[in-house]
N, C-alpha and C positions, 0 to 999 in steps of 0.2 A: 862144442867147446872140450879143449884137450882134458884128459884125466888129468891131470898136474893140477891143471887151475882151479878143478872143481876140489882137489882137495886144499888147494892154499886157500877158497872160498869158503869152505867148509871150518878149517884151521880158526881163519880171521873170525867167522860166525862165532865160536866158539868163545875166544876172548871178548870179542864184544857182549857178549852175555856175563860175562865173567864182570866184565869193568864198565858198566852203563854209562858211567861219566863220562869215558870218552867222547862219547857223543854231544856233549855241548860245547868241549873246545879241547885245542890239539893236546895231548898230555904233553907233560912237563920235559918228556925224552923221547926221541923216537928213534925206532929204528934204523938200522945203514939203509935198507933197502926203502921204507920209508922218505928219507932226506933225499936220497936222490929223484923220487916223484915230486917231492916239494920244489926242491932246486929247478926241475924242469919246470914245471908251473912258474916260479918266479922268472927264470928264462923268457918263455913263452911272452908274459907279463909285458917282461922288455922288449922283445922284438929279439931277440937273441938266436937266431936261426944254425948258427954253426954250433954254438954253445949244445943246443935240442942235439943239434945229429951223432955232436962226440956222447951225451949221456944217455940216447936209446937205448942202446946194445945191455945198460945195467941196469933197465926196467925191465928188460923179459923175467917172465913168468909171476909177476907182484900181479897183483888182483887189481891194480889200478894200469895196468900193462896197456890197455885200451886208449886211458887217454894221452899217458906217454906220447905213443903214436900218434895219438890226433892231432895234439900240440906241434909235432916234430913234422908231420906234413903240412899242418895249416899255416904254419909260417913260412914254408916256400912256395905255398900252392902258385901264385903267379905263375915262378918257372915251373912247377912240377909237370912231367908230362900227363899225357891222357891215362898211359899205359900203370902209372904209377898209382895214381887214384885209382884207377879199376880193382888194381891187387888191394890195393887199402879196403876198399868196398865189400871187395869177394872176402877178405880177410875177417874182417868185423862183421859179419852180415849179423843182422838181427838186433846189431848192439844200438845205443844212445850215439855212440860214437861214430858208427857209420851212418847213421842218419843226419849227424850234424853236420859233418860234413860233406856232405851231399848237400844239403842244404849251403854252407859255404862256397859248395861247386855252380851250382845252380846261379846262384847270385853273380859270380864271376863272367859264367857262360852267356845270361842275357845282359851283363855289359859289355861282353863282347860281341854281342847279337850270334853266336854260333848257334843258331836254333837247329842245326842239325843235330848237337848233341846235347843240347838242352832238353830235346822233344823227350829222345830216349832217358834219360835221366828225372824228368817230372813228373813221369808217372808210378816212379818205385818212392817218390818222396813220403813217407809215412805219416810225419806230423803236420803237415797240412796248415800252419800255422805262423806262416810267415808273408805279411801281405803284399812286401817288395817281390818277392818268387810268385807269388800268384799275378799280380802284375805283370811278370813278364810274361807269366803263361799265358794271359789276357791277350796281351799283344802280339805274342806270338803265333795264336791262334786266327787274329786278324791277318797279322801279313805274310801266314801258310797258306790259311784258306780260307779268307776272309769270311770267318764268322763273326757275327757283331756281338761284342760282350760288353762296347759301351757302357751300357748304365750300371755293371758291376766294378767295372776301372774307376767310374765318374766314383760311385758311392764308398771303395778302397781309398780313392786319393782324399775324398770329404772328410772321412773318418781320422785320417793322418795325422798324430800331434805337429810331426817336422818332413818334409815333403823329403822322400825319397828318389833316387836315381830310374827305379822299376817303376813307380807308379805315375813320375811326370811323363817318361817318354811313352807308359802306356795311354796315358790321355792325349799325349802330343800324337801319339799315332791315329788316334779317334779323331781328334780336331782336325788331322791333315786330310782325312777319308771322309770330312763333314759329317761325323753321324754324333758328335759331340759339338755344342755350338759354343760361344765365346762366353755364353751364360751360366755354364756350368763355370769355368774357370772364374769370371767374377764374382762366380757366389763363394766359389774357395777363399778369393781375397778378403770378402767380407767377412765369412765366419771366424777367419784365422785372426783377422785383427781384433775381431772382436773378442777374441780370446787372448790378445796382446802378444800372440807370434808372430811377431812382426817380421820375423826373418822368414817362415811361410808363408806371408802374404805376400812380401817383397816378389819370393821365386815365382809366383804364381802371377804376379801382377805383371811381372818382365813376361810372360808368353803370350800377355794380350796389349799390353802398351809398353812395349820396349824402349819409344820412343820417348816417353811421358818421364823419365828420372827426375827431373827437376820437380816437377809436377807432386810426383810421391815425394820429394824430400820436403817439399815446402808443407805437403799437408799432414805430415807426423810430424815435424820439429815444429812448426807452428797454425794447428788447424783453424783457431779462430781466426787468423789474420787473413788464410787463404779462404776462408768461408766469407767473407766480412769485403775482397777485393778483385777476386774471381768473377769475371764477367757474366752477367745472367744469360744462359745459354740451355737450348733443350737438346743439345748434341749429346748424343750418347756418351760418349768418354768423360765429357763434364760432369752429364749427373753420377756417374760411378765416379768419380774423383770427389764429387760432394759427397756423395754418401759414407764413403769412407776419412774424411773429413769432419762430417758427424759422428759418425762412432769412434773416432779417435778423439773428439771434444766430449763428448760424454763420458768418456773415464773419468776424467777431472774436474768437469763441468757441467751434469748432465740438463741444470737449467738453462743455461745461456744455449748449448744445442740446441734444446730445443728452441727457446727463442729465434735464432737462425732460421731453423727450421719451418716454424710457421709465419716469420714475418717477410724474410727473403726468399728461401728455394722450393720450398712446398707447391705452387704453383707449376715448377720448372721441371719435375721429377714423375717420371710414369708410377703408377699406381702401387705397383708391388716394389718399386724403390722406396715409396713414401712410405708402405706400410713396414719395411725391413728396417728405417733409418727411425720411425716411432720408437716400434721394438726395441732396438739398440737401446735408444734413450730410456726407455722406460727401464730394462733392465738395469741397466749403470744405476740409475737412480734406487732401483730395490735394492741393489747391492751395498746401495749408502744406508740403505733401511729409509727414506724419505717416502715421505705422504703422497707426494705430487708423484708417484712412480705409477697410480692406477688413473690417473687424468693423462701422464704420455702414451699411454698405452692404447687407453681408448681410442687415443686417435686414428692407429690402425686395426686389419681386418685381422682377426684371431689365425684365419684361414690360410692366411699368406708368410704367418709368423715360422721362425722355426722353435725345433722343440723347446732345444734351452732356452729360447727367449722366452716362452709359455710357462715351463719350469718356474720361472721369474713372477711373472704374470701370475701364475695362481699363487706363488710365495706373498708377493707383495697384496693379494685379495687376501689371503687368510689374515694376515694381520690386522687388516681393514675391517674384520667379519663380515666381507663382501662373499658372502655363498652362490651367489650367482655367477658371479665374474669367476671364481675357484672352478666352479662346474663348465662354464665356458671355455678357458683356457685349458682344462685337462681333455675334454672332449674334440676340442682341437687339434691336442695331437696325433703325431703320426700311430698306428696301433701298437707298433712295440714301445715305444715311449708308452703308452698309456696304461700297457702291460704292467710296469712295472709297481712293485707291492707301497710304493710312494702315493702314487698316484692313483690305483687301486682304490687306497683308504678313505684318500682323503673325496675323491669322487663320489664314495658311499656318504662320507659324513656329510656333504655339501646335500645331497640328497636329501639324507633325514632332518639338514637343517631348515631346509625351504616349506616345511610344513607342506610334505608331499600326498601324493595319495598312496591308496592301498600299494597298487600297484608298483608305486616309487620307492617306497619303503619294501616290497618282499624286492624290488631289484636290490635295493643297498644291500640287503642282507645277502641274496647271492654276492655281490662283489666281495663283504667280507671275508664269506665262507670260502670264498674262491683265494685266498692270501691268509687264512689263518693260522698259526704254525709257532713254533718255536723256535722257527731259523733265521728272525730279526725282530726289530727293531717294529717296523709296521706288521709285522705278522703278529705281536705281541700285543699291541693297540688292538689288531683286527677280533682276536679273542675276547680280550676283556669289552670291548665295543657292542660284541653278541652276546654277555654275558656269562661268557664260560671260564673257567680256572685257567691260570696258570701251572700247570703243574708238569713233572716230567714225564716223557710218554715212556711207556713200558720197555725196556730192552730188548733189543732183537732176540733169537736164540742164540745159546753159547757158540763161538766157533767149533769148529770139529777138529778132531788133530789135523786131519787130511789136506785143512784150509791153511789152518797154521804151517802147515811144512811145505806147502805151495809156494806160502808170502815167503818163507825163510828160506828158501832156495831158488828164489827167484833174481837171474844173476843181475839183473839190473837194481832192483832192491837192497843187493848185496853190494854192488859199488856204490851206490850210494853213501849206505851208512859206512864202509871200510873210508870213503873219502871223507865225510864230515870227522868221522871219529881222527884223523892226523889232521884237520885244521880246514879241510878246503870246503868250506858251508855249501860256497857257491855251486862248484862244480857239482856238489853230492846233491843237493836240493833242484838242480835242474835236472840229473840224472834221475833222480825219485819220481821228479814230476813227469817225465818221459814215458817212464815204466808204468805208470798208475793210469795215465789220462791218454797216453797218446801212442804206446807200441802196437797196440791192437785198435781199427778204428771203435769208436765208442769207448773205447778207453776200458777198465777194469770192472766188472760187476758189481754188484751191492755188498754181497758175499766177500769178494776177491777186497772191497776196497776195506771193510773192517775189518781183513786181516791182514792187510797191508798196516792201516792206521795201528791195528794190535801190536805188530812188531816193533813201529817205529815208538810205542808207547815203552813198550819193555827194555826200549835203548834208551829212552829221554830222550828223543829228540820229536821234544814236544810240538814243535812246529808242522813239521810231517804228520803228526799223531793228528791232529785238528783240523788242518786242510785236507788230509785225507777221507778222514772219517765226513766230512761237510760236502762231500760229492757226492752220497750218499744218496738216489732218488726215491727209495719206498719205505727203508728203518733210516731210524735216528736211534745213535747208541750216543747220551750225551756226558756218559762218562769219556767217552775218547775226546770228545767236542769241547769239553768242561772239563778239563783236568785240573787236578789241584795237587802240585809239585808243592814240594817245600811247606808242606799243610802245618806242621807244626810253629814253627818260622814265623811263618803269616800270623797266625791262629793269636802266639803269643802276643806280639808286638801290635796288633791293632786291640787285642784285648786291654794292651798297659796303656794307652792312648786314646780309647774310645773313638777305634773307627770300624766302620759296617767293612768288616773280613769280604762278604759278597762284592761291595765294591771295590778293596783292593784287587781282590781275584778279577773281576772285569777290567780294572785297569791294566793291570799286567799283561789280559789274555791278547789285550789290542797294542799293546805298547810294543812288547819283545816276543810273543807266543812261548815263554819260561826260557827265551835264549839266556843264559846268565852272562854270556860274555856280549851280546847283541852292540851293537855300535852303529849307528844312524850315519847319515851324509851331514848333519849339520852336530855333530860330535856328542850327542845324548849316548849313555852308555848302561848298560846293566840290565836288569830282568824290568826295573820302572823308569827305565832311560831317563835317568837324568841329568841336565848338564852342566859342565863343571861350575860354571861361574853358580849356579842354582846349587849344589852338593856344596862348595865352600861356605856357601852363605849360610844353608839349611843347617850344617852341622857345627856350624857358630851357634845357632837357633835350639838345638836341642843338646846340647853339651857334649859334641865329639871334639873334644880339643884336641884331640891328636890324631884326627882325619890328614890322610895324605891323598892326594889324588889318585894315584894308582889301586887306593882300595875301592873304588867306586863299583867296580865289578864283582868284586865281593857278595856274596848271598845279603849275607847278615847286617853288613854297612850299606848294600844296597836298598835293601828294605827298610833301614831304619830311616837310612835318609829321605828315600821316597817318601814312606807314611807320613816322618812327618812335615814333610811339604805341601803332602795332598793335603792333613788337616789344617794345617796354616791356612793354606787356600779356600777350603770347605770350613770355616770359623771366618772368614772372609767373605764369605757371600752369604753367612746365616742360615748354611747346611744344605744349600742347593746344589744339586749333585750335578746337576746340568750344564749350572754355570762354574762347579768347581771344576767338571772334565772340561770345558772349554778352556778352562783357565790354565790347566796344566798340560792343555796342547800349546794353545797359543800366547801364555802370559796374562798375566790379570788383567791387565788395562785393556784389553779388548772387550772380554765380554761386558764390562765396567760399563763401557761406549755400546755395545750392542743391548744393552737393556734399557736404554734411556735415561732420560733426566726428566726432572717432573713435570707431572704432564702424561708422558708417555703412557700407554695403554700397558694395563696388566693384561700378560698373555698368557695362555697355556702354554706350557713347555715346550710341547711336541710339536707349538706352533712356532715359537720360540726359536728351539732347535732347527727346524726347518730354515729359518731364515737366517741361519747364521751365514755371513759371506764368504767366509772362505770354505771352499769344495772339502778339505784337508779335514778342518775343524768341525764342519756340522756330521762327517762323517765318524769319523772320531765319537761326539759326544752321543749318537744315535746307536752305536754298536759298546761304546763302555756301558752305557744304560740298559741296554740286554741282555747283555754280557752278566751285568747286577744282580738282576731280574731272577735271571737263570740260577747264578751259581747260589743266591738266596734258598732258592726253592730245594737247591739241591743240599745246601749245608742245614737248612732247618727241617724240610721234609714235608712242607706245606704249603698251599699256594701263597701265592702273591701279586702284587699289584705292581705293573709299571708306572701306571697313571698317578699312584699315589707317589713314587720315587721321583716321579716328572716334576709334580706342583705346578706350580703358577712361575711365572717370573713380568717384573715390573720396575720402573724405577726403584732408588734404594728408598730406605726410610732415612728421613731427615734426619732422625737419632743414631745414624748407624757410622761409628766410628771407621775408616776405611784402614787398612795396615797399606800405607805408600812404601813401605822398604821391601815387599812381596816380588821378587825379582819373576 
């Protein structure tokens, strides 16, 4: 790096140390050179290639000049010469921007099937985190050297949320070579449709049945009609179309799908197709919290079911207190899925619940010990199941001056802080993550991660502080992972309205990672991610008569409205923290339905939380409650109980008056 650039970085870092609040949002006024960078970022987002070229000379010497050069070349990459690409890669060697452009270049080379250039660049790609690039690599290796990497190509393709050109091309390459069969493609169609990814399912469908467009349209738009009017047949394509129609119908009417499968189609399907269909119907019924789910699952073989289906099988069995089926479902999962802390914990609980032998009890304890810790929801529950206290672990050895200096002078971390300081949070986060996790194979070691997290904490970039510290493997610094910014404001407000400060901190950590100007894709804003309509309603309820929408990102206003709403929700759910957390995330109407009506079982709240139908809300509830327990231990200095905070969840007391006005 040039001496002038180093001086610029050092000067910037000094200014950041003096004004840490700049890390949370763009300063009210930016320098002329910062303004050039911000204008270039906006021009890049708008596709204004000529304006980028015009502005580039004015960005020279700025700490974020690598970003400026990246935007300018990336915007015209389709017409850039290989020499221009090579010049950029050499000039910015070792930076995030170099590897980012190489990533983009590899995607373009793969799309153009320019394997001679692709093979030269692929080995230099450091991040190695782009599935599409990897798929192009797998296709190239087969095309040039006849290497069979079909199973990895299939695995990457199946794991994609949306199909991309690279993985579709790789799979097609191996299909054409007969190293993959159309069974792999039908699996992709089924799994995508089951996850309601209709576009991805259709793209895969067209690979194996392009002539069946009319049947696809019929089964998607009117699945019941398709199932009742299609002529009975054992022909392979008809069988697959029927399975798809059953999956589609089960998403709205699992009982009707089960009836049609049992009465009309079961004998015409291959055993594996039947197993998939029954598992898909069971999973949809389980997501609707139907007591019929277990009966539907029982019609198929767990060994033939997919991990996502087996997860719902286990959840449905938990709701019914059927520990044998819980165990059967988990033991049928693939090894990687079964190693998730969720299923390690419930597998151990199932073993302990089945009046086991001494050997089984010992095995259950070993499973619990393998996940017990303070790293998450089930890790904390495993500690309690083992009778161990939930207390903060010892802090790691203090960082040395040399370790802090190494982080402070890391060029990538400096650029990341500089970007965040002027409002380029997305770019700053990407560069920070690259520097910490991907710049070198395996990423930073534990001590380097602690030093990087410390640097982020010092600059009040709390999300990077938390996320970086969470990557350590052998040491845990809870003061970094669970910081308490705005402590006096939070404690004063929670004391005033009678709310547990640990609960508020647990929620803020999950909602915004303490980014004051955070804004979600659906419009929630501020530390406590309050929606505009909720903010207006709550402001009136708590007496903030002069509230204006633009105030929602102001710290004290956001805390007042967020805690006010949380208190109202908590009171409406009779103090149930898990249900109030679910209501804060998904609205109060949904957890009211999920708790069941009169006659529904009273569940251990961990089982209730695991059965929340929405993936995001399920994850949210567990993380908020785990966060709350850790914060309570840190604030009080005493051991805590996650189980006590969870309690039980069941139908509402008939005497409970619901606040139907809650938004």
